[in-house]
NUTIKOL-361900 format. One record per residue (C-alpha): y, x, z; residue in three letters. Coordinates in pm, whole numbers, padded with zeros to 5 digits, always signed. Layout:
BEGIN
YXZALA
...
//
This chain:
BEGIN
-04203+02231-02147MET
-04198+02596-01990SER
-04520+02757-02134CYS
-04620+02957-02423ARG
-04964+02949-02594PHE
-05125+03237-02790PHE
-05422+03079-02960ALA
-05612+02723-03000TYR
-05854+02620-03169CYS
-05984+02183-03155LEU
-06326+02133-03300LEU
-06541+01783-03226SER
-06582+01814-02891ASN
-06388+02027-02721HIS
-06078+02268-02755PHE
-05998+02613-02596HIS
-05609+02726-02527LEU
-05507+03070-02455LEU
-05198+03011-02301MET
-04902+03159-02001ARG
-04739+02875-01751THR
-04412+02960-01629ASP
-04259+02762-01355SER
-04460+02489-01423ILE
-04796+02440-01271SER
-05107+02503-01528LEU
-05218+02120-01383SER
-04881+01930-01493ARG
-04871+02136-01826VAL
-05306+02045-01919MET
-05211+01619-01800HIS
-04933+01665-02061PHE
-05110+01799-02285VAL
-05431+01613-02242LEU
-05262+01257-02174ALA
-05044+01287-02520ALA
-05388+01401-02705TYR
-05542+01089-02582ALA
-05290+00840-02673ARG
-05268+00920-02973HIS
-05617+00926-03035PHE
-05695+00618-02866ASN
-05400+00453-03081LEU
-05535+00641-03441LYS
-05839+00450-03312PHE
-05781+00165-03199SER
-06005+00251-02870ARG
-05901+00255-02513GLN
-06007+00459-02208GLY
-06048+00819-02162HIS
-06102+01055-02388VAL
-06181+01386-02219PHE
-06468+01359-02036GLU
-06461+01623-01734ASN
-06147+01812-01615ARG
-06068+02139-01794PHE
-06178+02439-01658LYS
-05929+02781-01637SER
-05983+03140-01633PHE
-05694+03387-01572PRO
-05633+03637-01858CYS
-05570+03979-01663THR
-05540+04243-01938ASP
-05468+04298-02255ASP
-05838+04372-02324ARG
-05962+04041-02188TYR
-05686+03850-02413PHE
-05779+04011-02711LEU
-06150+03901-02649ALA
-05995+03551-02601CYS
-05822+03601-02866LEU
-06120+03659-03110ARG
-06302+03421-02948TYR
-06119+03122-02994ILE
-06005+03189-03304HIS
-06360+03288-03479LEU
-06530+02934-03254ASN
-06577+02693-03582PRO
-06732+03027-03781VAL
-06947+03099-03465LYS
-07029+02774-03452ALA
-07138+02737-03816GLY
-06866+02510-03902ILE
-06702+02772-04184VAL
-06738+03094-04330GLN
-06397+03222-04271GLU
-06168+03154-03959PRO
-05855+03044-04209GLY
-06101+02781-04340GLU
-06019+02578-04027TRP
-05701+02416-03968LYS
-05749+02287-03651TRP
-05663+02661-03472SER
-05382+02917-03440GLY
-05524+03175-03676HIS
-05327+03023-04048ARG
-05004+03077-03766GLU
-05097+03472-03675LEU
-05209+03537-03990SER
-04967+03411-04228ASP
-04626+03560-04291ALA
-04372+03250-04201ILE
-04620+03140-03955GLY
-04585+02789-03724GLY
-04411+02603-03438PRO
-04687+02601-03192LEU
-04829+02956-03102LEU
-04578+03262-02957ASP
-04625+03499-03242ARG
-04435+03761-03103GLU
-04613+03801-02782ARG
-04972+03744-02970THR
-04913+03993-03227LEU
-04706+04301-02986SER
-05073+04331-02873VAL
-05166+04473-03217PHE
-04809+04699-03241GLY
-04423+04626-03295SER
-04422+04622-03629ASP
-04451+04236-03716ARG
-04665+04321-04104GLN
-04865+04542-04002GLN
-04975+04378-03620ALA
-05063+04069-03908ARG
-05273+04298-04070LEU
-05423+04472-03753ASP
-05536+04111-03638TYR
-05717+04001-03938LEU
-05858+04363-03916SER
-05943+04262-03602PHE
-06118+03963-03687LEU
-06322+04093-03972GLY
-06469+04336-03804ASN
-06663+04126-03551VAL
-06997+04197-03558GLY
-07301+03930-03344ASP
-07147+03980-03018GLU
-07311+03727-02775SER
-07080+03531-02557GLU
-07210+03720-02214ASP
-06966+04001-02392GLU
-06682+03768-02377LEU
-06756+03683-01978ARG
-06617+03993-01869GLU
-06460+03979-01674PRO
-06435+03586-01689SER
-06614+03352-01857PRO
-06447+03168-02225PRO
-06182+02977-02130LEU
-06142+02587-02241LEU
-05796+02697-02069SER
-05607+03043-01976ALA
-05384+02987-01715PRO
-05020+03188-01629ALA
-05067+03568-01809MET
-04697+03742-01685ARG
-04620+04009-01889GLU
-04563+04268-01656ASN
-04746+04127-01297VAL
-05066+03947-01439LEU
-05262+03727-01152PRO
-05571+03830-01048SER
-05851+03567-00917VAL
-05819+03442-00563GLN
-06092+03331-00321THR
-05986+02965-00180LEU
-05907+03160+00169GLU
-05673+03388+00034GLU
-05454+03140-00148ILE
-05507+02933+00170SER
-05387+03232+00410PHE
-05092+03323+00159ALA
-05001+02955+00209VAL
-05069+02947+00604ALA
-04793+03251+00609ARG
-04565+03064+00411GLU
-04606+02765+00561THR
-04582+02948+00984GLY
-04889+02755+01021PHE
-05221+02869+01096SER
-05552+02788+00865LEU
-05719+02636+01153GLU
-05432+02357+01206GLU
-05431+02294+00796ILE
-05783+02203+00791ARG
-05761+01998+01120ARG
-05815+01638+01047LYS
-05530+01511+01244ARG
-05164+01672+01103ARG
-04809+01645+01066THR
-04612+01595+00723ARG
-04592+01966+00727PRO
-04892+02031+00740ILE
-04974+01798+00460SER
-04755+01979+00231ARG
-04904+02282+00334ALA
-05251+02135+00214ARG
-05098+02019-00089GLN
-05005+02367-00150LEU
-05362+02471-00141ILE
-05473+02223-00324ALA
-05198+02310-00657LEU
-05248+02630-00624ARG
-05651+02612-00617SER
-05639+02350-00898SER
-05458+02655-01137ASP
-05735+02869-01046PHE
-05964+02594-01171GLY
-06120+02558-00840TYR
-06339+02209-00862PRO
-06179+01913-00678VAL
-06494+01858-00490THR
-06451+02281-00365GLN
-06119+02235-00291VAL
-06204+01880-00096ALA
-06474+02056+00099ASN
-06242+02359+00230PHE
-05996+02141+00334LEU
-06235+01894+00522ASN
-06113+01613+00302CYS
-06238+01365+00019SER
-06210+01510-00328PRO
-06023+01147-00364SER
-05758+01310-00133ALA
-05700+01635-00311VAL
-05664+01452-00615SER
-05385+01246-00461GLN
-05216+01596-00327MET
-05240+01677-00742LEU
-05125+01296-00890SER
-04799+01310-00602ARG
-04675+01667-00732ASP
-04659+01543-01099LEU
-04512+01222-00976ALA
-04252+01406-00801THR
-04169+01677-01072ARG
-04150+01344-01308ARG
-03880+01235-01121VAL
-03705+01570-01051SER
//
């Protein structure tokens, strides 16, 4: 799957991911991750049904400063929650992969540690020092410019995305497809216009907009937006 993970932490009732997606949408990546985990969880505990109560939340990570804030927040989460004294004591996070000389299979250590410098050994030491020098910051300090993440979407190496409003997303799709925004939001529509609406739904989903908000903007029901997202997943599976 075309994505990279930079940090993660699994806790008893939620998890955090710092990740980058490439050609595949964030919604598809998260559907794969959540579905795979739910299957494993249900099989292990002999249960059925949903494991996750709500849809994931996502926020764009737009610069190295916020990348570092997210990295620290995620790997110190068990410490802040009072579960362990040191981040290395928590087995279900990416901290050990970054702090160990050998590493592990999940994280893109090269990209993550490159924020601390080009020398791998020194970068690991600087990463450990970075976590160890944390004071008693409140979560509010990590809400600039976005709140702490459950999942972070596409973080490009050179061109980093910024948060877009629904209007900005829609006007971009309108320019690409040749339809006016009024035509796209109209209830009577053709198949090409339906595809334009689906593009708006997909891109809005990647920026973390809830289904209900997208549905209100497109003048349709939340179930219709959910179907747009589901059709995209089905199409990608076939292709």
